[in-house]
PyMOL CGO cylinders between C-alpha atoms (Angstrom):
from pymol import cmd
from pymol.cgo import CYLINDER

trace = [
    CYLINDER, 72.86, 80.62, 103.92, 75.26, 80.30, 101.02, 0.3, 1, 1, 1, 1, 1, 1,
    CYLINDER, 75.26, 80.30, 101.02, 73.64, 78.70, 98.01, 0.3, 1, 1, 1, 1, 1, 1,
    CYLINDER, 73.64, 78.70, 98.01, 75.28, 76.17, 95.70, 0.3, 1, 1, 1, 1, 1, 1,
    CYLINDER, 75.28, 76.17, 95.70, 75.03, 78.66, 92.84, 0.3, 1, 1, 1, 1, 1, 1,
    CYLINDER, 75.03, 78.66, 92.84, 77.05, 81.22, 94.86, 0.3, 1, 1, 1, 1, 1, 1,
    CYLINDER, 77.05, 81.22, 94.86, 79.71, 78.63, 95.60, 0.3, 1, 1, 1, 1, 1, 1,
    CYLINDER, 79.71, 78.63, 95.60, 79.81, 77.62, 91.93, 0.3, 1, 1, 1, 1, 1, 1,
    CYLINDER, 79.81, 77.62, 91.93, 80.09, 81.31, 90.80, 0.3, 1, 1, 1, 1, 1, 1,
    CYLINDER, 80.09, 81.31, 90.80, 82.87, 82.00, 93.35, 0.3, 1, 1, 1, 1, 1, 1,
    CYLINDER, 82.87, 82.00, 93.35, 84.73, 78.86, 92.20, 0.3, 1, 1, 1, 1, 1, 1,
    CYLINDER, 84.73, 78.86, 92.20, 84.52, 79.93, 88.54, 0.3, 1, 1, 1, 1, 1, 1,
    CYLINDER, 84.52, 79.93, 88.54, 85.77, 83.44, 89.41, 0.3, 1, 1, 1, 1, 1, 1,
    CYLINDER, 85.77, 83.44, 89.41, 88.63, 81.96, 91.48, 0.3, 1, 1, 1, 1, 1, 1,
    CYLINDER, 88.63, 81.96, 91.48, 89.65, 79.62, 88.66, 0.3, 1, 1, 1, 1, 1, 1,
    CYLINDER, 89.65, 79.62, 88.66, 89.49, 82.43, 86.15, 0.3, 1, 1, 1, 1, 1, 1,
    CYLINDER, 89.49, 82.43, 86.15, 91.72, 84.64, 88.26, 0.3, 1, 1, 1, 1, 1, 1,
    CYLINDER, 91.72, 84.64, 88.26, 94.17, 81.81, 88.87, 0.3, 1, 1, 1, 1, 1, 1,
    CYLINDER, 94.17, 81.81, 88.87, 94.31, 81.14, 85.10, 0.3, 1, 1, 1, 1, 1, 1,
    CYLINDER, 94.31, 81.14, 85.10, 94.95, 84.75, 84.10, 0.3, 1, 1, 1, 1, 1, 1,
    CYLINDER, 94.95, 84.75, 84.10, 97.45, 85.18, 86.96, 0.3, 1, 1, 1, 1, 1, 1,
    CYLINDER, 97.45, 85.18, 86.96, 99.38, 82.20, 85.62, 0.3, 1, 1, 1, 1, 1, 1,
    CYLINDER, 99.38, 82.20, 85.62, 99.85, 83.94, 82.28, 0.3, 1, 1, 1, 1, 1, 1,
    CYLINDER, 99.85, 83.94, 82.28, 100.93, 87.19, 83.89, 0.3, 1, 1, 1, 1, 1, 1,
    CYLINDER, 100.93, 87.19, 83.89, 97.73, 89.17, 83.95, 0.3, 1, 1, 1, 1, 1, 1,
    CYLINDER, 97.73, 89.17, 83.95, 97.24, 90.28, 87.49, 0.3, 1, 1, 1, 1, 1, 1,
    CYLINDER, 97.24, 90.28, 87.49, 94.18, 92.39, 86.88, 0.3, 1, 1, 1, 1, 1, 1,
    CYLINDER, 94.18, 92.39, 86.88, 91.92, 92.01, 83.81, 0.3, 1, 1, 1, 1, 1, 1,
    CYLINDER, 91.92, 92.01, 83.81, 90.57, 95.56, 84.09, 0.3, 1, 1, 1, 1, 1, 1,
    CYLINDER, 90.57, 95.56, 84.09, 94.06, 97.11, 84.23, 0.3, 1, 1, 1, 1, 1, 1,
    CYLINDER, 94.06, 97.11, 84.23, 95.29, 94.77, 81.50, 0.3, 1, 1, 1, 1, 1, 1,
    CYLINDER, 95.29, 94.77, 81.50, 92.44, 95.76, 79.14, 0.3, 1, 1, 1, 1, 1, 1,
    CYLINDER, 92.44, 95.76, 79.14, 92.20, 99.47, 79.91, 0.3, 1, 1, 1, 1, 1, 1,
    CYLINDER, 92.20, 99.47, 79.91, 95.49, 100.50, 81.46, 0.3, 1, 1, 1, 1, 1, 1,
    CYLINDER, 95.49, 100.50, 81.46, 93.47, 102.03, 84.30, 0.3, 1, 1, 1, 1, 1, 1,
    CYLINDER, 93.47, 102.03, 84.30, 93.50, 100.62, 87.80, 0.3, 1, 1, 1, 1, 1, 1,
    CYLINDER, 93.50, 100.62, 87.80, 90.18, 99.62, 89.39, 0.3, 1, 1, 1, 1, 1, 1,
    CYLINDER, 90.18, 99.62, 89.39, 88.93, 100.59, 92.87, 0.3, 1, 1, 1, 1, 1, 1,
    CYLINDER, 88.93, 100.59, 92.87, 90.22, 97.25, 94.15, 0.3, 1, 1, 1, 1, 1, 1,
    CYLINDER, 90.22, 97.25, 94.15, 93.70, 97.65, 92.80, 0.3, 1, 1, 1, 1, 1, 1,
    CYLINDER, 93.70, 97.65, 92.80, 96.24, 96.43, 95.33, 0.3, 1, 1, 1, 1, 1, 1,
    CYLINDER, 96.24, 96.43, 95.33, 93.80, 94.34, 97.29, 0.3, 1, 1, 1, 1, 1, 1,
    CYLINDER, 93.80, 94.34, 97.29, 95.44, 91.02, 96.46, 0.3, 1, 1, 1, 1, 1, 1,
    CYLINDER, 95.44, 91.02, 96.46, 98.87, 92.35, 97.38, 0.3, 1, 1, 1, 1, 1, 1,
    CYLINDER, 98.87, 92.35, 97.38, 97.39, 93.75, 100.60, 0.3, 1, 1, 1, 1, 1, 1,
    CYLINDER, 97.39, 93.75, 100.60, 96.14, 90.33, 101.62, 0.3, 1, 1, 1, 1, 1, 1,
    CYLINDER, 96.14, 90.33, 101.62, 99.47, 88.69, 100.74, 0.3, 1, 1, 1, 1, 1, 1,
    CYLINDER, 99.47, 88.69, 100.74, 101.14, 91.30, 103.05, 0.3, 1, 1, 1, 1, 1, 1,
    CYLINDER, 101.14, 91.30, 103.05, 98.63, 90.43, 105.81, 0.3, 1, 1, 1, 1, 1, 1,
    CYLINDER, 98.63, 90.43, 105.81, 99.64, 86.75, 105.48, 0.3, 1, 1, 1, 1, 1, 1,
    CYLINDER, 99.64, 86.75, 105.48, 103.18, 87.89, 106.24, 0.3, 1, 1, 1, 1, 1, 1,
    CYLINDER, 103.18, 87.89, 106.24, 101.85, 90.02, 109.14, 0.3, 1, 1, 1, 1, 1, 1,
    CYLINDER, 101.85, 90.02, 109.14, 103.07, 93.12, 107.36, 0.3, 1, 1, 1, 1, 1, 1,
    CYLINDER, 103.07, 93.12, 107.36, 100.15, 95.36, 108.05, 0.3, 1, 1, 1, 1, 1, 1,
    CYLINDER, 100.15, 95.36, 108.05, 102.02, 98.62, 107.03, 0.3, 1, 1, 1, 1, 1, 1,
    CYLINDER, 102.02, 98.62, 107.03, 102.52, 97.25, 103.49, 0.3, 1, 1, 1, 1, 1, 1,
    CYLINDER, 102.52, 97.25, 103.49, 99.01, 95.91, 103.43, 0.3, 1, 1, 1, 1, 1, 1,
    CYLINDER, 99.01, 95.91, 103.43, 97.64, 99.30, 104.17, 0.3, 1, 1, 1, 1, 1, 1,
    CYLINDER, 97.64, 99.30, 104.17, 99.92, 100.83, 101.57, 0.3, 1, 1, 1, 1, 1, 1,
    CYLINDER, 99.92, 100.83, 101.57, 98.74, 98.37, 98.87, 0.3, 1, 1, 1, 1, 1, 1,
    CYLINDER, 98.74, 98.37, 98.87, 95.04, 99.06, 99.66, 0.3, 1, 1, 1, 1, 1, 1,
    CYLINDER, 95.04, 99.06, 99.66, 93.84, 100.99, 102.71, 0.3, 1, 1, 1, 1, 1, 1,
    CYLINDER, 93.84, 100.99, 102.71, 90.43, 99.37, 102.66, 0.3, 1, 1, 1, 1, 1, 1,
    CYLINDER, 90.43, 99.37, 102.66, 91.62, 95.71, 102.85, 0.3, 1, 1, 1, 1, 1, 1,
    CYLINDER, 91.62, 95.71, 102.85, 90.08, 95.61, 106.34, 0.3, 1, 1, 1, 1, 1, 1,
    CYLINDER, 90.08, 95.61, 106.34, 86.53, 96.10, 104.81, 0.3, 1, 1, 1, 1, 1, 1,
    CYLINDER, 86.53, 96.10, 104.81, 86.62, 92.93, 102.67, 0.3, 1, 1, 1, 1, 1, 1,
    CYLINDER, 86.62, 92.93, 102.67, 85.74, 90.39, 105.42, 0.3, 1, 1, 1, 1, 1, 1,
    CYLINDER, 85.74, 90.39, 105.42, 82.91, 92.61, 106.90, 0.3, 1, 1, 1, 1, 1, 1,
    CYLINDER, 82.91, 92.61, 106.90, 81.56, 93.13, 103.36, 0.3, 1, 1, 1, 1, 1, 1,
    CYLINDER, 81.56, 93.13, 103.36, 81.53, 89.41, 102.66, 0.3, 1, 1, 1, 1, 1, 1,
    CYLINDER, 81.53, 89.41, 102.66, 79.74, 88.82, 106.02, 0.3, 1, 1, 1, 1, 1, 1,
    CYLINDER, 79.74, 88.82, 106.02, 77.31, 91.58, 105.06, 0.3, 1, 1, 1, 1, 1, 1,
    CYLINDER, 77.31, 91.58, 105.06, 76.41, 89.82, 101.84, 0.3, 1, 1, 1, 1, 1, 1,
    CYLINDER, 76.41, 89.82, 101.84, 76.19, 86.42, 103.50, 0.3, 1, 1, 1, 1, 1, 1,
    CYLINDER, 76.19, 86.42, 103.50, 73.73, 87.70, 106.12, 0.3, 1, 1, 1, 1, 1, 1,
    CYLINDER, 73.73, 87.70, 106.12, 72.00, 90.42, 104.04, 0.3, 1, 1, 1, 1, 1, 1,
    CYLINDER, 72.00, 90.42, 104.04, 68.53, 88.90, 104.66, 0.3, 1, 1, 1, 1, 1, 1,
    CYLINDER, 68.53, 88.90, 104.66, 69.11, 89.22, 108.39, 0.3, 1, 1, 1, 1, 1, 1,
    CYLINDER, 69.11, 89.22, 108.39, 70.45, 92.76, 108.38, 0.3, 1, 1, 1, 1, 1, 1,
    CYLINDER, 70.45, 92.76, 108.38, 67.70, 95.38, 108.03, 0.3, 1, 1, 1, 1, 1, 1,
    CYLINDER, 67.70, 95.38, 108.03, 70.05, 98.15, 107.11, 0.3, 1, 1, 1, 1, 1, 1,
    CYLINDER, 70.05, 98.15, 107.11, 71.88, 96.16, 104.41, 0.3, 1, 1, 1, 1, 1, 1,
    CYLINDER, 71.88, 96.16, 104.41, 71.31, 98.71, 101.65, 0.3, 1, 1, 1, 1, 1, 1,
    CYLINDER, 71.31, 98.71, 101.65, 72.60, 101.61, 103.75, 0.3, 1, 1, 1, 1, 1, 1,
    CYLINDER, 72.60, 101.61, 103.75, 75.77, 99.57, 104.62, 0.3, 1, 1, 1, 1, 1, 1,
    CYLINDER, 75.77, 99.57, 104.62, 76.28, 98.56, 101.05, 0.3, 1, 1, 1, 1, 1, 1,
    CYLINDER, 76.28, 98.56, 101.05, 75.97, 102.16, 99.76, 0.3, 1, 1, 1, 1, 1, 1,
    CYLINDER, 75.97, 102.16, 99.76, 78.31, 103.41, 102.42, 0.3, 1, 1, 1, 1, 1, 1,
    CYLINDER, 78.31, 103.41, 102.42, 80.91, 100.79, 101.50, 0.3, 1, 1, 1, 1, 1, 1,
    CYLINDER, 80.91, 100.79, 101.50, 80.63, 101.74, 97.77, 0.3, 1, 1, 1, 1, 1, 1,
    CYLINDER, 80.63, 101.74, 97.77, 80.96, 105.44, 98.58, 0.3, 1, 1, 1, 1, 1, 1,
    CYLINDER, 80.96, 105.44, 98.58, 84.03, 104.75, 100.79, 0.3, 1, 1, 1, 1, 1, 1,
    CYLINDER, 84.03, 104.75, 100.79, 85.59, 102.71, 97.94, 0.3, 1, 1, 1, 1, 1, 1,
    CYLINDER, 85.59, 102.71, 97.94, 84.87, 105.44, 95.37, 0.3, 1, 1, 1, 1, 1, 1,
    CYLINDER, 84.87, 105.44, 95.37, 86.32, 108.23, 97.53, 0.3, 1, 1, 1, 1, 1, 1,
    CYLINDER, 86.32, 108.23, 97.53, 89.41, 106.20, 98.34, 0.3, 1, 1, 1, 1, 1, 1,
    CYLINDER, 89.41, 106.20, 98.34, 89.84, 105.26, 94.67, 0.3, 1, 1, 1, 1, 1, 1,
    CYLINDER, 89.84, 105.26, 94.67, 89.66, 108.94, 93.57, 0.3, 1, 1, 1, 1, 1, 1,
    CYLINDER, 89.66, 108.94, 93.57, 92.13, 110.04, 96.26, 0.3, 1, 1, 1, 1, 1, 1,
    CYLINDER, 92.13, 110.04, 96.26, 94.53, 107.31, 95.26, 0.3, 1, 1, 1, 1, 1, 1,
    CYLINDER, 94.53, 107.31, 95.26, 94.10, 108.03, 91.52, 0.3, 1, 1, 1, 1, 1, 1,
    CYLINDER, 94.10, 108.03, 91.52, 95.14, 111.66, 91.94, 0.3, 1, 1, 1, 1, 1, 1,
    CYLINDER, 95.14, 111.66, 91.94, 98.15, 111.08, 94.19, 0.3, 1, 1, 1, 1, 1, 1,
    CYLINDER, 98.15, 111.08, 94.19, 101.21, 111.36, 91.97, 0.3, 1, 1, 1, 1, 1, 1,
    CYLINDER, 101.21, 111.36, 91.97, 103.42, 109.24, 94.29, 0.3, 1, 1, 1, 1, 1, 1,
    CYLINDER, 103.42, 109.24, 94.29, 100.96, 106.32, 94.30, 0.3, 1, 1, 1, 1, 1, 1,
    CYLINDER, 100.96, 106.32, 94.30, 102.38, 103.77, 91.84, 0.3, 1, 1, 1, 1, 1, 1,
    CYLINDER, 102.38, 103.77, 91.84, 99.69, 101.18, 92.57, 0.3, 1, 1, 1, 1, 1, 1,
    CYLINDER, 99.69, 101.18, 92.57, 96.67, 103.01, 91.23, 0.3, 1, 1, 1, 1, 1, 1,
    CYLINDER, 96.67, 103.01, 91.23, 97.50, 104.30, 87.81, 0.3, 1, 1, 1, 1, 1, 1,
    CYLINDER, 97.50, 104.30, 87.81, 95.81, 105.95, 84.83, 0.3, 1, 1, 1, 1, 1, 1,
    CYLINDER, 95.81, 105.95, 84.83, 97.71, 104.78, 81.77, 0.3, 1, 1, 1, 1, 1, 1,
    CYLINDER, 97.71, 104.78, 81.77, 95.22, 104.01, 79.00, 0.3, 1, 1, 1, 1, 1, 1,
    CYLINDER, 95.22, 104.01, 79.00, 97.99, 103.85, 76.41, 0.3, 1, 1, 1, 1, 1, 1,
    CYLINDER, 97.99, 103.85, 76.41, 99.38, 100.81, 78.27, 0.3, 1, 1, 1, 1, 1, 1,
    CYLINDER, 99.38, 100.81, 78.27, 96.01, 98.97, 78.02, 0.3, 1, 1, 1, 1, 1, 1,
    CYLINDER, 96.01, 98.97, 78.02, 95.46, 96.10, 75.61, 0.3, 1, 1, 1, 1, 1, 1,
    CYLINDER, 95.46, 96.10, 75.61, 92.39, 97.79, 74.01, 0.3, 1, 1, 1, 1, 1, 1,
    CYLINDER, 92.39, 97.79, 74.01, 94.34, 100.95, 73.27, 0.3, 1, 1, 1, 1, 1, 1,
    CYLINDER, 94.34, 100.95, 73.27, 97.22, 99.04, 71.78, 0.3, 1, 1, 1, 1, 1, 1,
    CYLINDER, 97.22, 99.04, 71.78, 94.94, 96.98, 69.58, 0.3, 1, 1, 1, 1, 1, 1,
    CYLINDER, 94.94, 96.98, 69.58, 93.05, 100.00, 68.34, 0.3, 1, 1, 1, 1, 1, 1,
    CYLINDER, 93.05, 100.00, 68.34, 96.26, 102.00, 67.70, 0.3, 1, 1, 1, 1, 1, 1,
    CYLINDER, 96.26, 102.00, 67.70, 97.74, 99.14, 65.68, 0.3, 1, 1, 1, 1, 1, 1,
    CYLINDER, 97.74, 99.14, 65.68, 94.49, 98.87, 63.63, 0.3, 1, 1, 1, 1, 1, 1,
    CYLINDER, 94.49, 98.87, 63.63, 94.58, 102.55, 62.91, 0.3, 1, 1, 1, 1, 1, 1,
    CYLINDER, 94.58, 102.55, 62.91, 98.23, 102.56, 61.72, 0.3, 1, 1, 1, 1, 1, 1,
]
cmd.load_cgo(trace, "trace")
């Protein structure tokens, strides 16, 4: 069963993301580092699904279909004897997909631009 602490944590995370989204930061990892995370494009994928645009959803993040099963996996982890194997498999799939997307030059969703990150910009200004 879902505990009150899990609900509180999820609520805090949701409020945090809503707050940073409202000031134009769509991803805190990408904002800070300039490097996309393994989940980059997931929000846009779900927004596309809401419009029933599954082609765009798959383009934004091909693993959007794994989110709901992963959430269910965590909710019922005590009842699933092979939870660790499933979790490791999902992590490996995300890492492989991330690496493939990172090295595709035509993919403008997953980027490696550390010079655009906030941390890099702050450090470079301090050095100058």
